[in-house]
Steps between C-alpha positions, in 0.01 A plus 500: 500500500579598141408859580724493807812374317603848378447630854724226641762593240474862609552404865804287411626787284476732802714262706750408226518809275880519540553138403285534185392846385254372236142422608456231234754270665304524824181420312663184356592401855141568607363272227747228600412522869126507437527192279661322794228629734227375266654151503527502880142620539379231259672237716353669808148466358562145379608398849178652630312213337667254737372496856774392737683679780836477320358691205456810717872491577585453132278795405668718762842400367391594147410849620835536675679380186354792302672753725825307533518466123452876462810562712701241309388639163573859602851410610569297188370766261611821672788385719580643841576349835266263677419758765415774251293258293307384807437862600380594152282189481355590841420841355356384169269230642287717733470782246388265224277304740322822593429569133379143447266527799366833373439349157323201655285730714411707194405188305287377792331840528420512128373144510276567799355813342389299200301256714 
């Protein structure tokens, strides 16, 4: 994830280059958002230790919160209307998710080759 933070900042920069022309500001936002994601994922894993049907719902809500928070944070930091922010969030999430999945696949491939 630490390697992907600059990539996330670059994706946000591509969507919000008019609002903030300096890449460094987008990188600060990336660090902030990833810190939030790390906390949410820690709670997600901690809830995994409890075995109850309601925990599955709580874990799903935590995953949804990550994406909702991204939209809220983007609007608060960069401004814009709700509709534009939702559209940009809907653009950022799949692009970044594709990169995360590629990175995970690469890590799995490297790990399996070492076995």
